[in-house]
N, C-alpha and C positions, 0 to 999 in steps of 0.2 A: 660648899657652893650652894647658895640659895637664890632662887629666881623669884622676883617679885613682879607680879602683874597687877595693874589697877583693876579693881572690880567695883563697879558702880552699883548702889542699891536700886537705882532706876536706870538701867542701861538703855541707850538708844540703839546700840549696835551689839548684836550677839555674834561672836566669831566661833564657828564650830569647826573643830579639827578632827577628822576621822584619822585614827592612828593605826597603821598596819606595818609601818616601817620600823627601823631600829630605834632603840631608846636614845641613842646619840643624836639621831636626826630630829626626833621630837624635842629633846632638850635644846638643841640648837635653834629650832623654830621658836620655842617659848622664850629663850634668851634674847633672840632678835626682836621679838615683839616687845619684850620688857624695855629694850633700849630705843625702839623706834615708834611706838604708839604714843602719841601725845597724852599727857596725864589729864588734860582737860576734856578728853573725849569720854563720854559716859559709855563704858563698854563692859561686856562680860565675855569670858573665854570658856568654852566648853570643849573638852577633849573626850572623844569616844574611843576607848581602848578596845579595839577588836581582838579576837582570840590570840593573835600573834604577839601582843604586848600586854595582855591583861595581867600577867604575873608581875608586871612592873608597877602596878597601881599603888602598892604600899610605899615603895621607894619614892614615887613621884609626889605623893601627898606630903612626904617629909621635906622634899627639897624645892617644891614649887608652891608659892602662895598666891591666892587670888584666882585660882582656876577651879572649875568644877570638872571632876573626872568621873566618867561613867564607864564601867567595865562591862564587856559583853563576852560571854563564854564562846559564842559563835562569831565568826567573821561575817559581819553584816554587809560588807562591801561599802562602796562609797555612798550609794543612795540610802541604804539602810542605816548606816552610821549618821548620815546627815539628818535623816528623819528622827533618829533616836535623840540626837542633840537638839533638834528643833522642838521636840516634845517638852523639853525643860527650859528652852530659851524664853527670855522675857523681853528681848529687845524688839524695837520697831522694825529694824533692818537686820537681815540675816546674811552672814558671809560664811560660805563653806570654804575653808582654806585647805587646799589639796595640793 
C-alpha cells in the first residue's frame, strides 16, 4: 500500500498535521487527503511526529510519498508541533489539521 499526495514546488497552502495518535489513524488521514484534495490545489503536507509516533518515521517515508515528515523526540503538543511545522512551511496559507 502506497499513499501518494500531491506536493507543489510552490505551494499556496501548507497543511500541518501534528501526530500523537496511532499510526493507523495517521495513515487513514493521509489516505483520505490523497483521495479528497483536488490535484490542482498547490499544496504541501507536513507531518510532525511527536514522541509517541516518532519510531514510525522510517515506515511512513517508505509508504507515503509527497509528505514532509519531521520527527521530534519530545511530545511538543499541538501548539509546539504546529510551530515546528510552520518553521518549514512555505505556503501562503497554513492549515493545522488536528
